[in-house]
N, CA, C and O of each residue as an XYZ file, in Angstrom:
924
protein
N     -13.597    -13.842      3.031
C     -12.419    -12.653      3.222
C     -11.625    -12.571      4.620
O     -12.272    -12.550      5.667
N     -10.514    -12.535      4.630
C      -9.880    -12.414      5.566
C      -8.732    -11.084      5.602
O      -8.003    -10.910      4.626
N      -8.652    -10.211      6.767
C      -8.337     -9.050      7.092
C      -7.256     -9.270      7.986
O      -7.436     -9.555      9.170
N      -5.900     -9.121      7.346
C      -5.135     -9.012      8.307
C      -4.304     -7.810      8.504
O      -4.212     -6.979      7.600
N      -3.530     -7.629      9.935
C      -3.244     -7.230     10.325
C      -1.949     -7.802     10.681
O      -1.879     -8.734     11.482
N      -0.432     -7.045      9.861
C       0.352     -7.836      9.847
C       1.415     -7.657     11.201
O       1.143     -6.605     11.779
N       2.014     -8.049     11.547
C       2.105     -7.991     13.089
C       3.551     -6.646     13.514
O       4.632     -6.341     13.010
N       2.706     -6.179     14.733
C       2.905     -4.558     15.103
C       2.182     -4.107     14.641
O       2.108     -2.975     15.119
N       1.319     -4.275     13.749
C       0.162     -2.957     12.973
C      -1.492     -3.518     13.896
O      -1.572     -4.672     14.318
N      -2.432     -2.707     14.043
C      -3.626     -2.932     14.812
C      -3.844     -3.951     15.775
O      -3.287     -3.745     16.853
N      -4.452     -4.909     15.682
C      -4.211     -5.415     16.849
C      -3.914     -6.720     17.102
O      -4.463     -7.435     17.940
N      -2.402     -7.223     15.827
C      -1.624     -8.261     16.081
C      -0.884     -7.730     16.949
O      -0.867     -6.523     17.192
N      -0.124     -8.678     17.558
C       1.242     -8.703     18.499
C       2.559     -7.825     17.892
O       3.069     -8.037     16.791
N       2.944     -6.910     18.750
C       4.395     -6.166     18.314
C       5.053     -7.415     18.813
O       4.592     -8.163     19.675
N       6.566     -7.598     17.955
C       7.397     -8.719     17.980
C       8.273     -7.514     19.098
O       8.011     -6.317     19.217
N       9.390     -8.334     19.839
C      10.256     -7.402     21.130
C      11.129     -6.527     19.778
O      11.285     -7.036     18.668
N      11.373     -5.852     19.964
C      12.199     -4.691     19.609
C      12.148     -4.498     17.853
O      13.067     -4.477     17.035
N      10.438     -4.351     17.658
C       9.828     -4.599     16.775
C      10.116     -3.491     15.199
O       9.797     -3.651     14.021
N      10.948     -2.255     16.021
C      11.407     -1.255     14.153
C      12.291     -2.460     14.023
O      11.907     -3.243     13.154
N      13.619     -2.881     14.809
C      14.855     -3.413     14.076
C      13.998     -4.407     13.794
O      13.551     -3.926     12.753
N      13.350     -5.556     13.936
C      12.737     -6.948     13.708
C      11.869     -6.541     12.025
O      11.823     -7.046     10.903
N      11.455     -5.679     12.529
C      10.548     -5.613     10.943
C      11.235     -5.663      9.527
O      11.667     -4.571      9.158
N      11.326     -6.180      9.103
C      11.769     -6.372      7.516
C      10.930     -6.725      6.692
O       9.915     -7.233      7.169
N      11.017     -6.600      5.193
C       9.854     -6.610      4.701
C       9.503     -8.848      3.805
O       8.461     -9.396      3.445
N      10.492     -9.186      3.823
C      10.778    -10.879      4.411
C      10.188    -11.008      5.195
O       9.149    -11.521      4.779
N      10.127    -10.786      6.750
C       9.570    -11.466      7.583
C       7.739    -10.568      7.632
O       6.790    -11.312      7.879
N       7.586     -9.767      7.502
C       6.060     -9.192      6.951
C       5.542    -10.199      6.035
O       4.398    -10.581      6.278
N       6.290    -10.841      4.780
C       5.745    -11.612      3.738
C       5.852    -12.872      4.390
O       4.769    -13.422      4.189
N       6.406    -13.444      4.903
C       6.884    -15.132      5.724
C       5.405    -15.325      6.749
O       4.682    -16.319      6.824
N       5.223    -13.462      7.770
C       4.158    -13.953      8.263
C       2.937    -14.024      7.833
O       2.101    -14.358      8.673
N       2.462    -13.741      6.430
C       1.221    -14.114      5.843
C       1.268    -15.621      5.337
O       0.286    -16.363      5.350
N       2.680    -16.018      4.838
C       2.896    -17.626      4.933
C       2.643    -18.312      5.775
O       1.972    -19.328      5.596
N       3.213    -17.872      7.188
C       2.442    -18.729      8.348
C       0.937    -18.422      8.404
O       0.126    -19.324      8.194
N       0.576    -17.266      8.661
C      -1.094    -16.865      8.704
C      -1.709    -18.474      7.484
O      -2.152    -19.467      8.060
N      -1.660    -18.467      6.499
C      -2.276    -18.997      5.492
C      -1.877    -20.736      6.014
O      -2.875    -21.452      6.088
N      -0.978    -21.187      6.246
C      -0.713    -22.582      7.267
C      -1.296    -22.890      9.044
O      -1.372    -23.936      9.689
N      -1.664    -21.303      9.433
C      -1.868    -21.943     10.326
C      -3.673    -21.429     10.159
O      -4.322    -21.320     11.199
N      -4.165    -21.225      9.172
C      -5.536    -21.429      9.034
C      -6.156    -22.217      8.213
O      -7.347    -22.316      7.918
N      -4.749    -23.049      7.702
C      -5.364    -24.294      6.628
C      -5.951    -24.488      5.643
O      -6.634    -25.440      5.266
N      -5.520    -22.994      4.934
C      -6.339    -22.547      3.490
C      -4.443    -23.155      2.851
O      -3.310    -23.032      3.317
N      -5.217    -23.999      1.212
C      -3.911    -24.779      0.838
C      -3.826    -23.227     -0.116
O      -2.685    -22.824      0.110
N      -4.364    -22.440     -0.846
C      -3.943    -21.820     -1.796
C      -4.616    -20.323     -1.164
O      -5.250    -20.419     -0.113
N      -4.483    -19.059     -1.760
C      -5.597    -18.073     -1.725
C      -5.220    -17.116     -2.849
O      -4.491    -17.145     -3.841
N      -6.104    -16.188     -2.205
C      -5.444    -14.627     -3.403
C      -5.923    -13.666     -2.277
O      -6.830    -13.592     -1.447
N      -4.858    -12.985     -2.682
C      -3.761    -12.216     -2.516
C      -4.064    -10.685     -2.252
O      -3.636    -10.371     -3.363
N      -4.485     -9.337     -1.653
C      -4.780     -8.089     -2.034
C      -3.903     -7.458     -1.125
O      -3.668     -7.929     -0.012
N      -3.227     -6.020     -1.712
C      -1.902     -5.188     -1.113
C      -2.729     -4.220     -1.533
O      -3.482     -4.285     -2.505
N      -2.543     -3.061     -0.580
C      -2.956     -1.689     -0.990
C      -1.673     -0.974      0.029
O      -1.292     -1.172      1.182
N      -1.239      0.014     -1.166
C       0.014      0.847     -0.408
C       1.038      0.098      0.187
O       1.518     -0.835     -0.457
N       1.474      0.368      1.379
C       2.840     -0.481      1.804
C       2.224     -1.963      1.806
O       3.071     -2.855      1.837
N       0.824     -2.380      1.776
C       0.575     -3.911      1.537
C       0.861     -4.687      0.581
O       1.056     -5.873      0.318
N       0.822     -3.434      0.028
C       1.132     -3.817     -1.922
C       2.387     -3.979     -2.156
O       2.503     -4.446     -3.289
N       3.476     -3.817     -1.613
C       4.979     -3.925     -1.280
C       5.148     -5.343     -0.989
O       5.721     -6.118     -1.756
N       4.635     -5.671      0.138
C       4.744     -6.559      0.940
C       3.911     -7.918      0.611
O       4.198     -9.049      1.003
N       2.766     -7.519     -0.237
C       2.509     -8.672     -1.091
C       3.208     -9.297     -2.311
O       3.216    -10.351     -2.949
N       3.732     -8.208     -2.297
C       4.796     -8.339     -3.864
C       5.976     -9.432     -3.296
O       6.315    -10.416     -3.954
N       6.496     -9.117     -2.070
C       7.713     -9.871     -1.103
C       7.399    -11.378     -1.470
O       8.039    -12.249     -2.060
N       6.015    -11.320     -0.812
C       4.872    -12.718     -0.500
C       5.256    -13.758     -1.923
O       5.873    -14.803     -2.131
N       4.528    -12.819     -2.650
C       4.214    -13.763     -3.938
C       5.771    -14.052     -4.446
O       5.989    -15.212     -4.794
N       6.904    -13.083     -4.524
C       8.089    -13.984     -4.750
C       8.304    -14.970     -4.372
O       8.485    -16.002     -5.018
N       8.334    -14.674     -2.300
C       9.068    -15.556     -1.846
C       8.360    -17.127     -1.922
O       8.982    -18.183     -2.044
N       6.863    -16.954     -1.812
C       6.056    -17.876     -1.906
C       4.639    -18.624     -2.791
O       3.508    -19.039     -2.539
N       5.475    -18.481     -3.837
C       4.807    -18.276     -5.323
C       3.665    -19.807     -4.727
O       2.604    -19.488     -4.191
N       3.929    -21.064     -4.849
C       2.907    -22.044     -4.377
C       2.285    -21.770     -3.725
O       1.563    -22.760     -3.597
N       1.646    -20.400     -2.534
C       0.715    -19.985     -1.920
C      -0.173    -19.257     -2.732
O      -1.098    -18.733     -2.112
N      -0.149    -19.094     -3.859
C      -1.028    -17.884     -4.372
C      -2.232    -18.617     -5.341
O      -2.154    -19.820     -5.588
N      -3.121    -17.953     -5.757
C      -4.190    -18.502     -6.674
C      -4.256    -17.175     -7.497
O      -4.775    -17.345     -8.600
N      -3.842    -15.842     -7.223
C      -4.135    -14.747     -7.698
C      -3.518    -13.308     -6.822
O      -3.568    -13.374     -5.594
N      -3.148    -12.483     -7.235
C      -2.566    -11.251     -6.639
C      -3.423    -10.117     -7.088
O      -4.098     -9.960     -8.106
N      -3.223     -9.427     -6.122
C      -3.836     -8.024     -6.306
C      -2.899     -7.023     -5.802
O      -2.570     -7.054     -4.616
N      -2.369     -6.000     -6.724
C      -1.184     -4.841     -5.763
C      -2.238     -3.300     -6.218
O      -2.675     -3.003     -7.330
N      -2.342     -2.816     -5.359
C      -3.278     -1.565     -5.324
C      -2.346     -0.285     -4.862
O      -1.698     -0.482     -3.834
N      -2.193      1.056     -5.520
C      -1.585      1.888     -5.138
C      -0.176      1.836     -4.020
O       0.105      2.148     -2.863
N       0.561      1.115     -5.442
C       1.637      0.843     -4.359
C       2.990      0.806     -5.530
O       2.886      1.122     -6.715
N       4.202      0.352     -4.868
C       5.371      0.457     -6.181
C       6.171     -0.669     -5.731
O       5.807     -1.391     -4.802
N       7.406     -0.853     -6.463
C       8.150     -1.953     -6.551
C       9.724     -1.596     -5.699
O      10.697     -2.339     -5.579
N       9.545     -0.317     -5.241
C      10.903      0.663     -4.957
C      10.561      1.834     -4.674
O      10.055      2.558     -5.532
N      10.811      2.316     -3.194
C      10.612      3.953     -2.798
C      11.699      4.863     -3.647
O      12.523      5.338     -2.865
N      11.849      5.101     -4.494
C      12.709      5.711     -5.132
C      12.386      7.301     -5.722
O      13.313      8.084     -5.930
N      10.992      7.656     -5.953
C      10.579      8.742     -6.519
C      10.154      9.685     -5.501
O       9.207     10.427     -5.763
N      10.660      9.743     -4.516
C      10.221     11.264     -3.555
C      10.084     12.633     -4.058
O       9.367     13.493     -3.547
N      10.980     12.809     -5.318
C      10.801     13.951     -5.445
C       9.466     14.334     -6.240
O       8.892     15.423     -6.229
N       9.190     13.421     -6.783
C       8.111     13.191     -8.113
C       6.941     13.681     -7.095
O       6.319     14.741     -7.170
N       6.780     12.575     -6.051
C       6.170     12.590     -4.906
C       5.623     13.729     -4.780
O       4.485     13.799     -5.243
N       6.126     14.834     -4.216
C       6.621     15.618     -3.677
C       6.198     16.841     -4.445
O       5.761     17.891     -3.975
N       6.487     16.392     -6.250
C       5.846     17.607     -6.979
C       4.429     17.787     -6.814
O       3.682     18.749     -6.637
N       4.293     16.409     -6.944
C       2.327     16.414     -6.979
C       1.549     16.901     -6.208
O       0.569     17.642     -6.287
N       2.493     16.034     -4.885
C       2.310     16.834     -3.127
C       1.530     18.144     -3.319
O       0.330     18.266     -3.072
N       2.284     19.047     -3.757
C       2.403     20.530     -4.235
C       0.851     20.754     -4.994
O       0.042     21.577     -4.565
N       0.633     20.021     -5.992
C      -0.710     19.804     -6.606
C      -1.824     19.621     -5.650
O      -2.818     20.345     -5.704
N      -1.706     18.777     -4.871
C      -2.635     17.866     -4.132
C      -2.950     18.790     -2.857
O      -4.090     18.749     -2.393
N      -2.012     19.595     -2.291
C      -2.181     19.912     -1.312
C      -3.437     21.083     -1.332
O      -3.907     21.219     -2.461
N      -3.931     21.771     -0.501
C      -5.084     22.724     -0.083
C      -4.691     23.885      0.184
O      -5.193     24.903     -0.291
N      -3.485     23.836      1.199
C      -3.014     25.035      1.473
C      -1.004     24.688      1.410
O      -0.352     23.654      1.266
N      -0.621     26.155      1.604
C       0.645     25.959      1.743
C       1.052     24.816      2.909
O       1.620     23.753      2.654
N       0.662     25.242      4.165
C       0.751     24.792      4.851
C       0.802     23.139      4.638
O       1.819     22.446      4.674
N      -0.394     22.746      4.436
C      -0.355     21.521      4.235
C       0.194     20.554      3.663
O       0.083     19.338      3.824
N       1.155     21.539      2.573
C       2.175     21.070      1.151
C       3.632     21.196      2.387
O       4.528     20.395      2.119
N       3.870     21.996      3.502
C       5.060     22.184      3.983
C       4.524     20.795      4.564
O       5.023     19.775      4.091
N       3.616     20.686      5.484
C       4.103     19.717      6.743
C       4.110     18.271      5.558
O       5.027     17.566      5.979
N       3.743     17.860      4.819
C       3.741     16.772      3.727
C       5.675     16.845      3.917
O       6.443     16.098      4.524
N       5.885     17.914      3.210
C       7.512     17.943      2.776
C       8.283     17.460      3.801
O       9.163     16.599      3.779
N       7.730     18.297      4.943
C       8.975     18.106      5.960
C       8.955     17.713      7.235
O       9.752     17.994      8.130
N       7.342     16.590      7.289
C       6.990     16.153      8.974
C       6.507     14.734      8.853
O       6.381     13.899      9.748
N       6.136     14.578      6.908
C       5.187     13.634      6.909
C       6.511     11.734      6.671
O       6.593     10.569      7.059
N       6.666     11.965      6.468
C       8.210     10.648      6.048
C       9.306     10.674      6.851
O      10.315     10.336      6.233
N       9.423     10.843      7.565
C       9.852     11.195      8.959
C      10.076      9.926     10.731
O       9.097     10.174     11.436
N      10.400      9.539     10.983
C       9.664      8.946     12.372
C       9.511      9.740     12.958
O      10.055     10.834     13.107
N       8.322      8.996     13.573
C       7.421      9.922     14.509
C       7.852      9.137     16.399
O       8.086      7.991     16.780
N       7.779     10.351     17.040
C       8.503      9.953     18.184
C       6.956      9.310     19.395
O       6.945      8.436     20.262
N       6.205      9.948     19.045
C       5.085      9.580     19.801
C       3.991      8.501     19.062
O       4.528      7.975     18.087
N       2.551      8.026     19.288
C       1.176      7.895     19.157
C       0.611      9.227     18.635
O       0.252      9.373     17.467
N       0.559     10.113     19.496
C       0.222     11.194     19.337
C       0.380     11.948     18.444
O      -0.565     12.635     18.059
N       1.784     12.043     17.785
C       2.658     12.825     17.119
C       2.233     11.776     15.843
O       1.706     12.603     15.099
N       2.153     10.770     15.284
C       1.605     10.542     14.423
C      -0.214     10.914     13.523
O      -0.698     11.128     12.412
N      -0.564     10.789     14.845
C      -2.275     11.258     14.494
C      -2.412     12.643     14.156
O      -3.194     13.109     13.328
N      -1.450     13.366     14.986
C      -1.535     14.875     14.842
C      -0.875     14.942     12.898
O      -1.362     15.417     11.871
N       0.125     14.365     13.139
C       0.417     14.783     11.614
C      -0.379     14.377     10.650
O      -0.643     15.229      9.802
N      -0.752     13.531     10.546
C      -1.621     12.264      9.745
C      -3.014     13.174      9.328
O      -3.559     13.181      8.224
N      -3.427     13.950     10.567
C      -4.289     14.809     10.687
C      -4.658     15.980      9.484
O      -5.679     16.413      8.950
N      -3.421     16.177      9.412
C      -2.714     17.365      8.987
C      -3.132     17.361      7.483
O      -3.677     18.203      6.770
N      -2.617     15.949      7.245
C      -2.231     15.813      5.633
C      -3.479     14.859      5.056
O      -3.572     14.707      3.838
N      -4.324     14.295      5.853
C      -5.368     13.139      5.313
C      -6.486     13.857      4.266
O      -7.146     13.033      3.633
N      -6.758     15.127      4.024
C      -7.553     15.677      3.130
C      -6.728     15.441      1.585
O      -7.470     15.185      0.636
N      -5.481     15.506      1.360
C      -4.134     15.433      0.599
C      -4.541     14.470     -0.451
O      -4.340     14.579     -1.660
N      -5.188     13.441      0.227
C      -4.381     12.011     -0.113
C      -5.998     11.635     -0.797
O      -6.241     10.566     -1.357
N      -6.848     12.578     -0.641
C      -8.335     12.457     -1.674
C      -8.467     13.560     -2.634
O      -8.407     14.744     -2.305
N      -8.698     13.013     -4.176
C      -9.022     13.672     -5.153
C      -9.625     14.917     -5.600
O      -9.431     15.918     -6.290
N     -10.806     14.087     -4.529
C     -12.179     15.264     -4.054
C     -11.839     16.055     -2.633
O     -11.768     15.385     -1.603
N     -11.677     17.160     -2.602
C     -11.219     17.870     -1.359
C     -12.463     18.179     -0.655
O     -12.276     18.956      0.281
N     -13.983     17.716     -0.861
C     -14.866     17.761      0.430
C     -14.882     16.478      0.239
O     -15.662     15.989      1.057
N     -14.358     15.581     -0.511
C     -14.277     14.549      0.177
C     -14.824     13.817      1.741
O     -15.849     13.169      1.955
N     -13.380     14.322      2.975
C     -13.851     13.854      3.646
C     -14.704     14.547      4.975
O     -14.588     14.354      6.185
N     -15.732     15.556      4.078
C     -16.807     16.094      4.377
C     -18.283     15.165      4.976
O     -19.132     15.157      5.868
N     -17.888     14.537      3.903
C     -18.708     13.517      3.943
C     -19.232     12.287      5.262
O     -18.609     12.234      6.322
N     -20.235     11.523      5.026
C     -20.011     10.484      6.190
C     -19.111      8.941      5.581
O     -19.568      7.849      5.243
N     -18.151      9.287      5.618
C     -17.205      8.017      5.190
C     -16.093      8.445      6.381
O     -15.415      9.393      6.779
N     -16.425      6.991      6.658
C     -15.777      6.647      8.261
C     -14.064      6.281      7.556
O     -13.682      5.563      6.632
N     -13.463      7.056      8.398
C     -11.610      6.733      8.489
C     -11.120      6.476      9.924
O     -11.757      6.718     10.949
N     -10.060      6.022      9.848
C      -9.569      5.159     10.138
C      -8.691      6.186     11.555
O      -8.349      7.334     11.270
N      -8.460      5.740     12.727
C      -8.013      6.860     13.204
C      -7.150      6.219     14.685
O      -7.564      5.060     14.709
N      -6.467      6.331     15.548
C      -5.529      5.810     16.592
C      -4.505      4.975     15.822
O      -4.633      3.756     15.714
N      -3.045      5.950     15.058
C      -2.298      5.234     14.510
C      -1.064      4.684     15.544
O      -1.044      4.973     16.740
N      -0.247      4.010     15.011
C       0.804      3.790     15.503
C       2.595      4.419     14.853
O       3.161      4.312     13.766
N       2.933      4.987     16.024
C       4.173      5.598     15.657
C       5.245      4.863     15.419
O       6.144      5.418     14.787
N       5.483      3.174     15.929
C       6.353      2.042     16.076
C       5.749      1.293     14.461
O       6.512      0.957     13.555
N       4.334      1.167     14.421
C       4.662      0.333     12.779
C       4.795      1.394     11.651
O       5.414      1.093     10.630
N       4.256      2.585     11.791
C       5.023      3.609     10.830
C       6.194      3.839     10.734
O       6.600      4.308      9.671
N       6.953      3.628     11.624
C       8.655      3.946     11.847
C       9.421      2.818     11.083
O      10.489      2.897     10.475
N       8.487      1.609     11.300
C       9.163      0.248     11.159
C       8.877      0.345      9.656
O       9.845      0.045      8.958
N       8.007      0.620      9.147
C       7.614      1.020      7.332
C       8.386      1.532      7.119
O       8.999      0.957      6.220
N       9.140      2.953      7.596
C       9.942      3.552      6.676
C      11.106      3.034      6.938
O      11.862      3.364      6.024
N      11.699      2.333      7.784
C      12.787      1.573      7.858
C      12.705      0.646      6.634
O      13.689      0.721      5.898
N      11.880     -0.089      6.313
C      11.567     -1.246      5.372
C      11.576     -0.650      4.244
O      11.969     -1.490      3.435
N      11.374      0.301      3.729
C      11.378      1.068      2.586
C      12.391      1.362      2.242
O      12.569      1.290      1.026
N      13.585      1.848      3.133
C      14.817      2.163      3.350
C      15.351      1.550      2.696
O      15.771      1.937      1.606
N      15.504      0.397      3.160
C      16.412     -0.686      2.904
C      15.472     -2.234      2.147
O      15.848     -3.404      2.221
N      14.816     -1.961      1.792
C      14.722     -3.167      0.775
C      14.004     -2.316     -0.851
O      13.437     -1.229     -0.953
N      14.258     -3.108     -1.669
C      13.962     -3.021     -3.372
C      13.995     -4.320     -4.142
O      14.877     -5.080     -4.543
N      12.437     -4.254     -4.195
C      11.816     -5.703     -5.137
C      11.867     -5.155     -6.717
O      11.458     -5.866     -7.634
N      12.336     -4.006     -6.907
C      12.037     -4.182     -8.879
C      12.966     -4.725     -9.591
O      13.089     -4.422    -10.778
N      13.885     -5.741     -8.903
C      14.876     -6.519     -9.664
C      14.505     -7.754     -9.670
O      15.099     -8.647    -10.274
N      13.162     -7.938     -8.776
C      12.949     -9.449     -8.939
C      11.518    -10.186     -8.950
O      11.203    -11.376     -8.968
N      10.843     -9.089     -8.932
C       9.366     -8.744     -9.203
C       8.870     -9.508    -10.682
O       7.718     -9.901    -10.866
N       9.715     -9.601    -11.444
C       9.251    -10.144    -12.636
C       9.178    -11.946    -12.136
O       8.600    -12.830    -12.770
N       9.690    -12.056    -11.270
C       9.320    -13.617    -10.949
C       8.088    -13.645    -10.684
O       8.019    -14.735    -10.116
N       6.993    -13.206    -10.684
C       5.545    -13.329     -9.988
C       5.318    -13.333    -11.564
O       4.175    -12.925    -11.767
N       5.956    -13.632    -12.742
C       5.014    -13.970    -13.817
C       4.372    -15.031    -13.660
O       3.353    -15.140    -14.343
N       4.654    -15.906    -12.936
C       3.637    -17.058    -12.911
C       2.549    -16.958    -12.526
O       1.616    -17.597    -13.013
N       2.431    -16.100    -11.528
C       1.222    -15.540    -10.385
C       0.420    -15.080    -11.500
O       1.003    -14.662    -12.501
N      -0.714    -15.102    -11.455
C      -2.051    -14.386    -12.065
C      -2.257    -12.910    -11.559
O      -2.852    -12.875    -10.482
N      -1.960    -11.863    -11.998
C      -1.632    -10.538    -11.016
C      -2.045     -9.571    -11.904
O      -1.587     -9.400    -13.034
N      -3.268     -8.692    -11.157
C      -3.851     -7.342    -11.450
C      -2.881     -5.898    -10.507
O      -2.760     -5.947     -9.283
N      -2.578     -5.298    -10.939
C      -2.084     -4.118    -10.509
C      -3.214     -2.698    -10.996
O      -3.555     -2.410    -12.143
N      -3.579     -2.047     -9.798
C      -4.203     -0.806     -9.784
C      -3.375      0.054     -9.397
O      -2.592     -0.084     -8.457
N      -3.501      1.056    -10.139
C      -3.193      2.963     -9.757
C      -4.374      3.678     -9.683
O      -5.570      3.514     -9.926
N      -3.686      4.459     -9.295
C      -5.148      6.007     -9.322
C      -4.296      7.332     -9.980
O      -3.194      7.683     -9.559
N      -4.863      7.848    -10.847
C      -4.447      8.879    -11.711
C      -3.804     10.210    -10.575
O      -2.665     10.679    -10.574
N      -5.021     10.592     -9.634
C      -4.268     11.256     -8.611
C      -3.672     11.216     -7.730
O      -3.718     12.167     -6.949
N      -2.843     10.091     -7.463
C      -2.120      9.163     -6.138
C      -1.391      9.567     -6.030
O      -0.538      8.896     -6.611
N      -0.528     11.252     -5.156
C       0.925     11.693     -5.294
C       1.663     10.370     -4.182
O       2.877     10.167     -4.192
N       0.952      9.780     -3.514
C       2.357      9.072     -2.636
C       2.651      7.927     -3.407
O       3.261      7.133     -2.691
N       2.469      7.432     -4.696
C       2.818      6.389     -5.497
C       2.357      7.104     -7.008
O       1.349      6.686     -7.577
N       3.007      7.973     -7.473
C       2.803      8.416     -9.109
C       2.541      7.779     -9.822
O       3.560      7.208    -10.208
N       1.315      7.302    -10.563
C       1.315      6.000    -11.375
C       2.173      5.977    -12.494
O       2.056      5.060    -13.306
N       3.141      6.985    -12.669
C       4.400      6.345    -13.427
C       5.180      6.096    -13.160
O       6.016      5.701    -13.973
N       5.406      6.155    -11.957
C       6.784      5.625    -11.507
C       5.979      4.878    -10.399
O       6.739      4.361     -9.581
N       5.067      4.739    -10.222
C       4.420      3.296     -8.930
C       3.772      2.522     -9.796
O       4.520      1.767    -10.417
N       2.567      2.441    -10.072
C       1.659      1.580    -10.271
C       2.103      0.650    -11.667
O       2.257     -0.571    -11.713
N       2.297      1.960    -13.124
C       2.759      1.194    -14.432
C       3.746      1.241    -14.322
O       4.072      1.082    -15.499
N       4.817      1.364    -13.693
C       6.485      1.224    -13.353
C       6.100     -0.829    -13.063
O       6.541     -1.834    -13.620
N       5.097     -0.608    -11.933
C       5.425     -1.834    -11.789
C       4.894     -2.686    -12.461
O       5.628     -3.653    -12.668
N       3.592     -2.757    -13.039
C       2.501     -3.621    -13.933
C       3.607     -3.743    -14.959
O       3.962     -4.921    -15.010
N       4.304     -2.957    -15.816
C       5.538     -2.858    -17.012
C       6.205     -4.340    -16.130
O       5.963     -5.482    -16.521
N       7.036     -4.038    -14.942
C       7.880     -4.841    -14.428
C       7.393     -6.475    -14.180
O       8.174     -7.415    -14.037
N       5.983     -6.551    -14.168
C       5.477     -8.232    -14.151
C       4.762     -8.813    -15.666
O       3.608     -8.467    -15.920
N       5.438     -9.607    -16.525
C       4.813     -9.954    -17.577
C       3.700    -10.562    -17.282
O       3.541    -11.419    -16.412
N       2.807    -10.062    -18.107
C       1.460    -10.679    -18.308
C       0.161    -10.465    -17.248
O      -0.978    -10.866    -17.012
N       1.182     -9.547    -16.800
C       0.201     -8.708    -15.458
C      -1.042     -7.970    -16.163
O      -0.975     -7.755    -17.373
N      -2.392     -7.502    -15.288
C      -3.285     -6.605    -15.424
C      -3.024     -5.311    -15.143
O      -2.089     -5.029    -14.393
N      -3.926     -4.213    -15.785
C      -3.446     -3.401    -14.823
C      -4.983     -2.373    -15.160
O      -5.607     -2.343    -16.222
N      -5.275     -1.643    -13.946
C      -6.226     -0.630    -14.292
C      -5.992      0.314    -13.479
O      -5.577      0.345    -12.321
N      -6.380      1.266    -14.395
C      -5.977      2.647    -13.229
C      -7.463      3.894    -13.252
O      -8.115      4.180    -14.256
N      -7.732      4.586    -11.481
C      -8.823      5.029    -11.504
C      -8.851      6.528    -12.065
O      -8.130      7.231    -11.357
N      -9.364      7.142    -12.957
C      -8.950      8.634    -13.069
C      -9.495      9.364    -11.972
O      -8.645     10.214    -11.705
N     -10.293      9.463    -11.331
C     -11.038     10.572    -10.272
C     -10.585     10.118     -8.983
O     -10.961     10.780     -8.016
N      -9.821      9.075     -8.773
C      -9.066      8.860     -7.680
C      -7.703      9.477     -6.862
O      -6.668      9.684     -7.495
N      -7.793      9.747     -5.430
C      -5.886      9.389     -4.848
C      -5.912      7.990     -4.374
O      -6.169      6.902     -4.890
N      -5.589      8.367     -3.323
C      -4.475      7.009     -2.631
C      -5.661      6.146     -2.117
O      -5.505      5.068     -1.545
N      -6.915      6.753     -2.390
C      -7.492      5.367     -1.808
C      -9.235      5.063     -2.849
O     -10.394      5.307     -2.514
N      -8.783      4.580     -3.875
C      -9.990      4.236     -5.005
C     -10.242      3.313     -4.503
O      -9.991      2.576     -5.457
N     -10.685      2.379     -3.429
C     -11.316      1.554     -2.840
C     -12.440      2.300     -1.968
O     -13.459      1.735     -1.570
N     -12.084      3.781     -1.702
C     -13.132      4.611     -1.140
C     -13.554      5.661     -2.207
O     -14.745      5.570     -2.505
N     -12.888      6.597     -2.830
C     -13.614      7.394     -3.965
C     -14.350      6.690     -4.793
O     -15.572      6.818     -4.868
N     -13.470      5.652     -5.686
C     -14.379      5.269     -6.525
C     -14.914      3.716     -5.811
O     -14.468      2.640     -6.208
N     -15.587      3.800     -5.082
C     -15.622      2.287     -4.801
C     -16.211      1.398     -5.528
O     -15.632      0.343     -5.785
N     -17.750      1.723     -6.094
C     -18.359      1.003     -7.187
C     -17.689      0.270     -8.565
O     -18.142     -0.608     -9.299
N     -16.575      0.925     -8.587
C     -15.868      0.424     -9.794
C     -14.501     -0.347     -9.939
O     -14.011     -1.008    -10.855
N     -13.937      0.117     -8.246
C     -13.298     -1.391     -7.797
C     -13.480     -1.766     -7.283
O     -12.496     -2.076     -6.610
N     -14.780     -2.318     -6.751
C     -15.448     -3.666     -6.810
C     -15.458     -4.131     -7.140
O     -15.147     -5.289     -6.860
N     -16.166     -3.295     -8.930
C     -16.304     -4.171    -10.052
C     -15.406     -4.983    -10.650
O     -15.448     -6.186    -10.907
N     -14.443     -4.005    -10.865
C     -13.189     -4.513    -11.294
C     -12.240     -5.185    -10.897
O     -11.509     -5.724    -11.728
N     -12.049     -5.301     -9.787
C     -11.535     -6.426     -8.908
C     -12.158     -7.645     -8.946
O     -11.540     -8.622     -9.368
N     -13.805     -7.772     -8.395
C     -14.704     -8.726     -8.693
C     -14.288     -9.434     -9.699
O     -13.722    -10.514     -9.525
N     -14.552     -8.831    -11.092
C     -14.266     -9.662    -12.383
C     -13.380    -10.072    -12.718
O     -13.374    -11.070    -13.438
N     -12.174     -9.395    -12.284
C     -11.056    -10.019    -12.712
C     -10.791    -11.298    -12.144
O     -10.433    -12.253    -12.834
N     -11.015    -11.371    -10.441
C     -11.159    -12.588     -9.913
C     -12.161    -13.456    -10.219
O     -11.891    -14.636     -9.992
N     -13.264    -13.217    -10.678
C     -14.052    -13.905    -11.242
C     -13.388    -14.883    -12.324
O     -13.431    -16.111    -12.400
N     -12.710    -13.857    -13.196
C     -12.182    -14.654    -14.143
C     -11.088    -15.817    -13.934
O     -10.840    -16.558    -14.885
N     -10.487    -15.971    -12.807
C      -9.449    -16.498    -12.267
C     -10.026    -17.754    -11.458
O      -9.478    -18.686    -10.870
N     -11.630    -17.320    -11.717
C     -11.895    -18.404    -10.351
C     -12.060    -20.374    -11.124
O     -12.249    -21.322    -10.362
């Protein structure tokens, strides 16, 4: 398995003027360039959340790169903030947490410290089980405001919903989570599945935005079985 930090994210280099440089096309082209650099003829690609959006673009622009595609808890167009906020109110554990999600989450951040502060305040709402973070589960920390701001810009300036039907020739598995308020399944995963002819779909009943954490055993079994069937 190859874990990818896209340009400007994680340990990867950050392009000059990154927030203006970033686009879904450039990010998906980076995956194509990585495959070439690795000398891999074709591969199966998994993308979660914003990564799921990027790999949809990648599959549209570079279909010959792919053996299979997995899109997890994502969408083809970010046009459902009203529904997300309705479900976020249900998922939130306090009025204060919901107000932070509503007023401060999906806006550009001035610094990494601000990004970390806001995400720490809202993190528990991303899980179906409110006690989940009290367990011995490692969670990432030390986020990048620049990467987050670039992500917002990409969402606001692109729409894949009219083109993802072109993915029809690539074996595709779409995953959703019933209690994911960030991408509610009706307007996220289920809609994406419906727009990709021949795609398979699986929905996790007891997870928020991270089914690979909350329902890890089922998640690994579903994805592994589906990939094995394509091998």
